[in-house]
N, C-alpha and C positions, 0 to 999 in steps of 0.2 A: 552174854549179849554180843551179837555179831555185827550189828549195824545200828547207828544212831544218826538220824537225819537232822542236819543243821539248817535246812531250808525253811522257807516261809509258806504259809497257806496259799493255795492257788498257783503253786509253782510245779505241780505235777505229783503231789504227795499221794493222791489216791491211785494214780497210775503206778507209782512205786510200790504201794501197798499190794495192788493186784498182781504185779509182776513177781514180787517176792513170795506171795501166798501161792501162786500157781507154779512156782518153782520149788515148792516144798518147805518154805520157811514159815514160821508163825510170827506175824507182825502185829503190833499195836498201833492203831491210827486214831489219835485224838481222844477216843474213849476206849475203855476196855472193861472186861467183866472179871469178877473174882467170886469164888464160892465162899459163902459165909461159913462160920464155924459148924462143924459136924456135917458139912456138905449139903445143907438143907435147901439152899437156893442160891442163885447167882445175883449179884448186885453190880450195877454199872457205875464206873467212876471216870473222872477226867484224868487222862494220863499226866498232864502237867501238874495238876493238884497233888496227885500221888507222889510225883517226883520231888516236889518242894516239901511236902509233909515229911518224907523220909530224910531228905537232905537236912532240914532244920532240926531233926531229931539226932543228927550226927551219924547216921548210918548210910549204907549204900543208897543213893537216890533211886535206884532201880529195884529196890528191895521187893516191891509188890508186883514187879514185872518179870520175875525170874523165869516164868514159864514161856516167855516170848524170846524169839531170836533177833527181833529188830523193832525199833521205834521209828515209824515213818512220819509221824507228826506229833510233836510233844507239846506244842503251845495250845492254850485254850483262851479264847476271848469271848466269854459268855458272862453276862452280869451275874455276880459282882466281880468275876475274875478276869484279869488280863495278865496271864502268866506265860513267860517266854524262856523256858530253860535253855534253848539254843543260843540265847544272848547273854547268859550268865556265866562268865568265865570261871568264877570260883566253883560253881556247881559242876560245870563241864570238867574241871580238873578232878573233882571227886569221882565222876563217872569214869574218867580215864584211870584213876587210881584203882578203882574196884574192878574195872574191865579193861585191862591194858591191851588186849587184842581186838577190842571193838573198833570197827571201821567207822570213822566219822565221815559222813558225806555231806557236801553242800549241794543239794539239789537246786539247780538254777533254771531260770527261764527269763526271756527278755523282760526287764523290769516294767516296761510300759504295758506289756501283755498281762503281767501279774497284777499291776494296779488296776487295769481295766476289768480284769476278772473279779477282783475283790469288790469293785464298785457294783458289779452286776450280780453278785452271788447273794441272793436273798437280802437279809439286812446286815451283812457283814460290814459294809462301809459305815453304817450307822453305829455299829458296835465299836469300830475303831474310833469314830468321831466322839463317842461318849466316853470311852475308857482309855484310849491312847495305848501306847506300848513303849518299851524302853527306847529312848531316842526319838520318839514320835509323839509330840504333844497333840491332844485331841483336835485342836484347830488346824494343825498341819495335816492330820489324817483326812480332813474334809477336802483338802486340796489335792488334785491329781498330781501336780508337780511335787508337792510335799511327800506324797506316798512313793513316787518314783525315786526321789532322793533318798528316802529311808531304805528302800529296797537295795539301791546301789550301795549305800553305806554299809548295810549288813554284809553284802558280798565282799566288800573291801576289808571289813573287820575280820571276817572268817579267813580270808586269804592271808591277811597279815599275821593272824594268830596261829593258824594251823598249816599254812602253805608249805612250810619246809619240814613238817613233821611226818613221821611214818604213820600209817593207818589213817590217811586223809585222802579224800577224792572229791574233786569238783566235777559235777556231772550235770551237763546241760541236757534237760529233758528232750530237747528238740534235735540233738545231734543224732545222725543216722547210726552211729556206732555206740550210742549210749548203753544199750543192753549188753554189748560185748565188753565195754569198759567196766560195767557193774559186775558182770559175771566173773571177769578176770580178777577183780579186786577181792571178791568174796570166795573165789575158788569153786564156783558152781556154774551150771548152765542156766541162763535165764530162758525159760520155756515160753514166755509170752511177753509181748511189749505192744502197747496200743495207747488208747486215750480213754480215761475215765473222768466222770464229773465234768463233762464238756459244757461250757456256757454257749449260748447263742451269740454270734459276733455282733458287735455294734461299733459305730464310729468312736474313736477315742475323743 
């Protein structure tokens, strides 16, 4: 595994996915497919559910994702699941143990823009309000200010935990030199950089 994204949904994860894919890497984004026994058919699974299943069995959390180079979105917030591997320090320590050369990146975007995008992305806000997330009670998820505070808190937690370690990169999706930073950290040329999964703008 070459890259694991610690960022949150609607922070540019689909753009990251497209950039890595178009630059020659195979990346898993939220869901993935695996071939069943004897190669008869492919089944889809949630990346976050697979990570936790393997972690709780005491093996490499990325055991089912060995054929990927990168994980661009690990969380899943779909009933009945609210799973956030990028917020679980014990789990992340196991990923680091099994993949010591993996680059952990914190993909960032202005927290108010992330919260606004979550609010407008289909029923995602409703899912947050129903299921919550680590450090985010369901009633707080219904509040724009509560969501912004949660996003800011995640950024601070990741910086405090990984900021002084090797193989860590904070990457603001809106920085002009973001693709150059990413390519340098991975040792590859990022061949495409743009915007994917764009919401229509509304007032905050």
